[in-house]
N, C-alpha and C positions, 0 to 999 in steps of 0.2 A: 694791808698790801704790803709785803717785804718791799725793802728797797733796790732788789738786783733781781726784778722778773726778767727774764729772757726766755722767750718762745723761738723754737725751730719752727717754722713752717716750711714743711716738703712741696715744693713748686714744679708738676710735672708738664705744663704747658697745655693743659686741656679746659674745657669748660669747667668741669667740675672743681679743678684746682682754685679758678675765681671765685665759685661758691664757698668754697671752705675757707677764702678770706675775706668773704662777707661775713661767714659764721664770727670770725674774730672781731672785723669791724662792729657787729651789730651788739655782741654777747659780751665778748671781754672788756674789762673796763680799760678806759684811756687812763695814762697816767706818765707824767713826767720822766721817771724813772723805769720806766718799763722799756725794754730794748726786744726789736723784731729782726730776726734773719729771716730772709726769703731763700731758700736754698735749693738749688736743683743741681743734680749731678749729670753730666752730660756725655754722654758715651760718645758720641762723634764716628767718624768712619773706623772699623775694625783694623787694628795693627796689622794683622796679617795681608789686607789690602793697600796700607802706605807703604809696605816694603815690596811690594810689587810695581812700584812706581817707576822704575827704572827699566822695567821690562817692556819691549816694544809693542806685543801683544797685548798689554795691559793699560797702555796708556789710555785710551778712548776711556775704558769702564771707570778707571782710578778718577778721570778728571769728572765723569759725571758722579761720581760717588760724592767728590770733593764739593762738586756745587749744591749737590743735596744737604751736605752737611752745613755750608754756610746758608743755605735756607733754615734750617732747622735752629742753627743757633741763632740767627735773626727774628725766629718766630718765638724761640723760647726767652730771648732778652726781651722782648716785645712784651711777652706775658708776666715778665717778673716787673717790669717797668709800671704796666697795668695794675699789677697785685698793690705795689707802693702807692700807686694813686689811690687806689679803694682804700685804702689806711688811712691817707692823709687825709681824705674827704671825709673818715669818720673820727677825726681829731688827732690822730697819734701823729705828734710830731715827727716832722721828717728827719732831722738830724739821728731819730731813734730807730730808723728804718737801715738796714744794711742788706743789699742783695749780694751772694756769693753764689756765683757761676763757677762750679767746680768740676773740674776735667775727672773723668772717671779713672781711678786709680786700683783700687783693689776690687771692686763691684760695687753696684748702687746700693744693695742694703749695707755692706760692710762701711762703704765711705760714709754713709749717713749715721750710724751706729758711732763710729769714730767722732763725726762732728757733734753729736749728741752729749758726748763726754765732756765737752768743752765748756760746763758750767751752767747747761741749759735749765730752766724751772722745768718745761713741756715741750714735749713736740705734738705739733698739731698735724694731722695728713686727713687725706680724703680716703672712701670706703674702698678704691677701686680693688676689685675682685673678691670682696668681702660678704656678696649679698644671699649666699646660701651655700650650705657645705658641698653641695655637690657640684658648685660653680669654684670651688676651691682647688688650686694647684699649692701642695705643699711646699714648692719654690718660690711662689709668687715674694716680690718685696715687701708687701702689705703683712703677710702672714710671718715672715720672717725676722720683721721689725718687731711685731707683736710678742714673738718668742724672744726674741734679744734684748729689746729696749727694759728690763727688768729694774733698771734702776733709776728710772724717769716717768713722770705722768705721759699718757698717750692720749690726745683727745682726736677721734677719730669722728669726724665731721659727716654727718647724714644732711637729707634734705629736710627734715622739719623744720616749721619757722623758728627763730630765734628767740622766743619768749626769753624773759628774765627771770624763769624759774627753774627748778632743779628737781629732779627727783632723785634723790640720796639713798640708795639701798646700802642699809648696814646691816652686818651680823658682828660677833665679837673677835673677831679674828684682828691682829695687828694690821693688815693690809685694808682692813676697812676702815681702822682708826687713821691711818696714814690718807685715806681718801678723806676723812672728815676735816683733818687737818689742812690738805690742800686747797679743798674748797674755802674753809674758814680763811687762810692765809690771803687766798688770792682774792675774795670777793666778799671778805667781812667790811660793814660799814656802808657798804655802795648799794642798798635798796633791794638788793636780789630776793625772792622769796624761793623756799625750801621746803620739801617736804621729805621728813625723814621716814623711812618704809622699811619694814620688815614682813616677809611671806614666812609662815609656817608650814611646812610640808605635812600633809596627812599620814595617818598610818599606810595608805597606800601606796604612798611613793616610797615607802622604806622596803628596799629590795632583798629581804634575806626572810625565812620562815625560823621561829621558833620551833625546837623539839617539845614534845608532848611533856618533856619531864622539867623544862624550863619555862612553861607557860605560868602566866601569873594566874593568880587563883580569882581575881576580879572579872566579870565580863570587860570584853573586849571595849563596850562603848563607855563602861565606867573607866578603864582604863585611860582612854582615849580623852575623856573628858578630864580626870583627873592631870594628865600629861599637858593639857592644853591650856589649862589654868598656870602649872608651872613654867610653861612656855612663856605665858603672857606677862608674868610676874617680871621672868629675868629679861625679856626684850624690854620692859616698861623702864628697869633700872639702866639698860643700855640706853634708851631714848634719851632718857635724864641728863647721862654724860653727854651724849652728841648734844644735845640742845644745851646743855651748859658750854660747852666748848664754841658753838656756834654763836651764841650771844657773847660770850666774852670777846670774839675776834670782831664784833659789830653789827651782827646780823639783830635786825629787830625781832622780837619776842613774837609780836604780830603777825609777821611773816613766815614765823615756823611752823608748819603742821606736822601733825604726827598721823601714820596710818600701819596698823598691823591688821593683816588677813590671815585666815588659817585652813587647814584642809586642804591646801593646793597640791597637784600633784607634779607642777614644774615651779620652782619658783623662779626661773627665769622667764618662764610666759606668765607668772604673775607680774613680776617687774616691767615687763614690755606692755602688758595689758593695761596696769596702771598709768605708765606713760600715754597711752593712746586714750584712756578714757577720761582721762584729768587734764590734758592739752599742755603736758610738757615735753619740750623740743631737747632738753638734754638729761639724760640719765648718767649718774656717777656710780662706780662698781670699785672693790678693791682687788687687785691683781688676783691675789690666792692663788698659786697652782699655774698660771699662765706660762709658766717659763719652761715648761717641758714638754715635747713633742705629743706624749700621750696625752696630756691634759687637755690639750685641743680636741681631740676626737672623742674622748670619753666623758663628756659632761660637766666639767665645773660650771658654776652658776655664772662667774663673770663670762666666760669663754661664751658660753650660751646666750648670754646678752648682747653682747658684739656682734653675733650672726642673725641672732632671731630679731635685734633690734634695729635691722636695716635700714630704716628711714630715720632713724634718730641720731643725734649726736650723743656717743659714748664716751666717757672719759675711764679709763682703764687707772686706777692708780697705783 
């Protein structure tokens, strides 16, 4: 654990927010040096209505809105206090928990992004609006944050049990190695179990055709077997590197497992299925390509895991 872990937990006042805080309590390590900020962006009454407070015909409406605003403020503050008490009950020192009730300035997403730039280790948020692509609106706060927070890990909390075992989906990309380092620095030496996982796509998942003149002379089955063996050797070397990094950080060798599967049509589906079949509650993936709007809707593996693994907590690093 580094000396300056600082977690930004987004609180919106819903029951699901408290589930998110419970995940932090049950899964993340308690440490004297960790600081947690419970953050809420409060929009309150629209400024347009505030400006009408002096208009005789609007006094009643503005008064009703002010009462509603006060009620909402009390509800949110109560939720923030409840979230703080949940963390304290899990062993987090009260002095390490800060509540920030932030008045809306630029917009909910933009205010969160500005706050996230203040030296945080990660942002923790719930899955609101992220269940299935058909239910996603591009303008939703969650999607905006996933697009914009490219400089910091995002922990998107699902409803799966907070068992202390992680499915670490890796490839050779720099983003994937950053995900490994994040897991190692945050959880090393604390008894967590981790499975290093990689899915090799089958030929049917490669969406282009070879022209007649470019076709290999070997039969397709032989080509597939040859390539598969080469892939496995390459992935095995990658696993050795990942395992070394984890052990160096304090993970116990006997609590690190490895798994390669091949011939899959969808790597993201394979990752989610492995989490389901083996009882993982948390999946970790590298960001890789998630910063552009088009990447969200054209099928990057990390993106598809976020949306496909909707009951799981997914760390995007």
